[in-house]
Structure formats: structure tokens, C-alpha cells
C-alpha positions as CSV (number, residue, x, y, z in Angstrom):
1,M,74.9,40.2,142.4
2,A,75.3,38.7,139.0
3,K,78.8,37.8,137.9
4,R,80.1,39.6,134.9
5,R,80.3,37.4,131.9
6,V,83.6,37.2,130.1
7,R,83.3,37.7,126.4
8,P,84.5,34.7,124.3
9,S,86.5,37.2,122.2
10,R,88.6,38.2,125.2
11,V,89.2,34.5,126.1
12,R,90.4,33.8,122.6
13,Q,92.6,36.9,122.6
14,A,94.3,35.7,125.8
15,D,94.8,32.3,124.3
16,R,96.4,33.8,121.2
17,Q,98.7,35.9,123.4
18,D,99.7,32.8,125.4
19,R,100.5,30.9,122.2
20,T,102.5,33.9,120.9
21,W,104.7,34.0,124.0
22,A,105.1,30.2,123.8
23,V,106.4,30.6,120.3
24,V,108.8,33.3,121.3
25,R,110.2,31.2,124.2
26,G,110.6,28.2,121.9
27,L,112.4,30.3,119.3
28,V,114.8,31.7,121.9
29,V,115.6,28.3,123.3
30,L,116.1,26.9,119.8
31,V,118.3,29.7,118.6
32,L,120.4,29.7,121.8
33,G,120.9,25.9,121.6
34,L,121.9,26.0,117.9
35,A,124.2,28.9,118.6
36,L,125.9,27.0,121.5
37,A,126.4,23.9,119.4
38,A,127.7,26.0,116.4
39,V,130.1,28.2,118.4
40,T,131.5,25.2,120.3
41,G,132.0,23.2,117.1
42,G,133.5,26.2,115.3
43,Y,135.9,26.9,118.2
44,K,137.1,23.2,118.3
45,W,137.7,23.3,114.6
46,H,139.7,26.5,115.0
47,L,141.8,24.9,117.7
48,A,142.4,21.8,115.6
49,R,143.6,23.8,112.7
50,K,145.8,26.0,114.9
51,A,147.4,22.9,116.6
52,E,148.1,21.4,113.2
53,R,149.8,24.5,111.9
54,L,151.9,25.0,115.0
55,R,153.0,21.3,114.9
56,A,154.4,22.0,111.5
57,E,155.7,25.5,111.8
58,G,156.3,25.9,115.6
59,V,159.8,26.2,117.2
60,P,160.3,23.6,120.0
61,V,160.9,25.3,123.4
62,V,161.1,23.9,126.9
63,A,158.4,25.2,129.2
64,Q,158.2,25.1,133.0
65,V,155.0,23.7,134.6
66,L,154.3,26.1,137.5
67,E,150.8,24.9,138.7
68,R,148.2,22.3,138.2
69,R,144.5,23.0,139.0
70,N,142.0,20.2,139.1
71,S,138.5,21.6,139.1
72,M,136.5,18.5,138.4
73,G,138.2,15.7,140.3
74,R,141.4,13.9,139.6
75,G,141.7,12.1,136.3
76,G,138.9,14.1,134.5
77,G,137.2,17.4,133.9
78,R,138.8,20.6,133.0
79,D,142.2,20.0,134.6
80,T,144.5,22.9,133.7
81,I,148.2,23.7,134.2
82,V,150.2,26.9,134.1
83,V,153.2,26.9,131.8
84,S,155.9,29.4,131.4
85,Y,158.6,29.7,128.7
86,A,161.0,32.2,127.4
87,Y,161.4,33.1,123.7
88,A,163.5,35.8,122.1
89,G,164.1,37.4,125.5
90,T,160.5,37.5,126.6
91,T,158.8,35.3,129.1
92,Y,155.3,34.0,128.4
93,T,153.0,32.4,131.0
94,K,149.7,30.8,130.1
95,R,147.0,28.5,131.6
96,I,146.1,25.6,129.3
97,L,144.3,22.3,129.5
98,C,146.5,19.7,131.2
99,D,146.0,16.8,128.8
100,G,143.5,17.9,126.2
101,P,139.7,18.2,126.9
102,S,139.6,15.0,128.9
103,G,141.8,16.1,131.8
104,C,145.0,14.7,133.4
105,D,145.6,11.0,133.9
106,R,148.5,11.8,136.3
107,N,150.5,14.7,137.6
108,P,152.3,16.5,134.7
109,P,156.1,16.6,134.6
110,P,158.0,19.7,135.8
111,E,158.9,20.5,132.2
112,I,157.2,20.0,128.9
113,V,158.1,20.8,125.3
114,V,155.9,23.4,123.5
115,R,156.0,24.5,119.8
116,V,156.0,28.3,119.7
117,D,154.8,30.3,116.7
118,P,157.9,32.3,115.7
119,V,155.8,35.2,114.4
120,K,153.4,35.3,117.4
121,P,155.4,33.8,120.3
122,A,152.5,34.0,122.6
123,E,150.8,31.1,120.6
124,F,152.0,27.5,121.1
125,V,150.9,23.9,121.1
126,T,152.0,21.1,123.4
127,N,152.8,17.6,122.3
128,N,149.3,16.4,123.4
129,G,147.6,19.1,121.3
130,S,146.7,21.7,123.9
131,T,147.1,25.2,122.5
132,D,147.6,28.5,124.4
133,D,143.8,29.2,124.2
134,S,142.7,25.6,124.9
135,A,141.3,26.5,128.4
136,F,138.6,28.8,126.9
137,I,135.1,27.9,127.9
138,F,133.9,26.9,124.4
139,N,136.5,24.2,124.2
140,S,134.4,21.7,126.2
141,N,133.0,18.3,125.4
142,G,129.5,19.2,126.5
143,G,128.9,22.3,124.4
144,I,127.7,20.5,121.3
145,P,125.4,17.9,122.9
146,Y,124.0,20.4,125.4
147,G,123.3,22.8,122.6
148,L,121.6,20.1,120.5
149,V,119.4,19.1,123.5
150,A,118.4,22.7,124.1
151,A,117.6,23.1,120.3
152,A,115.5,20.0,120.5
153,V,113.6,21.3,123.5
154,G,113.0,24.6,121.7
155,A,111.7,22.8,118.6
156,G,109.4,20.8,120.9
157,M,108.0,24.0,122.4
158,L,107.4,25.5,119.0
159,M,105.6,22.3,117.9
160,S,103.4,22.3,121.0
161,A,102.4,25.9,120.4
162,R,101.6,25.2,116.8
163,L,99.4,22.2,117.7
164,A,97.6,24.2,120.4
165,G,96.9,26.9,117.7
166,R,95.5,24.3,115.4
167,R,93.2,22.8,118.1
168,A,91.9,26.3,118.9
169,T,91.3,27.1,115.2
170,P,89.8,24.1,113.4
171,G,90.6,24.2,109.7
172,G,93.7,26.4,110.2
173,G,91.8,29.7,110.0
174,S,92.0,32.5,112.4
175,P,89.3,32.5,115.1
176,V,86.6,35.0,114.7
177,D,83.8,36.1,117.0
178,P,80.4,34.5,116.3
179,P,78.0,36.9,114.6
180,T,75.8,38.9,117.0
181,R,72.1,38.3,116.5
182,R,70.3,41.6,116.0
183,R,66.6,42.1,116.2
184,H,64.7,43.7,113.3
185,P,63.2,47.1,114.1
186,S,59.7,45.9,113.2
187,A,60.0,43.2,115.8
188,N,61.0,45.7,118.5
189,R,57.9,47.8,117.6
190,R,55.6,44.9,117.8
191,R,57.0,44.0,121.2
192,R,56.5,47.5,122.5
193,S,52.9,47.5,121.2
194,A,52.2,44.2,122.9
195,N,53.5,45.5,126.2
196,R,51.3,48.6,126.1
197,R,48.2,46.6,125.4
198,S,48.9,44.3,128.3
199,Q,49.3,47.3,130.6
200,R,45.8,48.7,129.8
């Protein structure tokens, strides 16, 4: 039984679909990487501006250190502490980075001084620059480099898909099926006449 021959047009169509999906995947990785780097950078900038404002406008308050959590090993990683303070008759409790993004070098003291926003008492900054929302996931040292690496990988995927498309279509044009050779009607009539003469 003869094998069914695959038409070249179908092969080229499958190749185009593969390149299209490769472009889509590259775009997704590129956009996600750039978004991660941009969001991380923007959040760090927000925290820096907030810490600067609270240092200038905040009211100093003594806070109790209730707990320390070391999730990445002593002396580094995202070490956090839970602090609690009272302001204007209300008690506020928050988990923050222990000593900035680099972690704790030693056990924190039982009490620290925080500068509280008099308008929004739930917001504060410590003497080492940790704000009340410093433990958020985007305040990390790896967000920007990881995002840039992912963006570079996505750009490489796009470039590979583009080069594959150029190799498949020399000259930059879109691939087309080769013209089908058709026999002229007169040639078909001559062939039928020759067959009848040979059968006589």
C-alpha cells in the first residue's frame, strides 16, 4: 500500500503555525520579565520616597519587637520582625523587614524607635529604613535582575523565531505553493488517440 504523500503546502502551514506560537511565547516571556522589573523598581522607589517623608514628618514612638522570623538563614534573606506600638489610644501591629532588604545581622533589640505618620498612624518607618509595607513581595533584591533575565530570554526567543522565518522564506517574502503544471487539452486528446491505436 502506497504511503500518502504530504503536500508541501501543509508542511509550510505547520511551520508557520510553529513560528507563530514561538513568537507568542517569546512575547509573553518578554512582557512578564519587563513587568516584573518595572513593578519591582517602581515599588522600591515608592518605599524610598515614603521612608524619606516619614523620617521628616513622622512622630517618634517606641515599638515592641514581638517576634523574629528568619526564612532564608541567619544573617541574610527576607528576615522579618513583628513590631507593635500604640499611638493615640490605638495599638498597631505589623510585620516588617528586620534590617532592610538584606536581612538581620544579629538578633533585634526588644524595643525599637519608629516614626509614625500622624495622619495615618498605621504607616511608619524604622531607623534603618524599613517601612510598614517593606515585607511585601516586590521589595526584593532579585526582582529587577530576574525580570531583566526573563526579558532577555523572551527577546532571544523572538529573534530565533524571526531568523527561522527568514530561513524558511528566502528574500523575506511569504512562502507560496509552487505552480501546478497543467496539461493542455490538445495533449490529452493526442494521448487518448495514441492509446486507442495501440489497442487495435
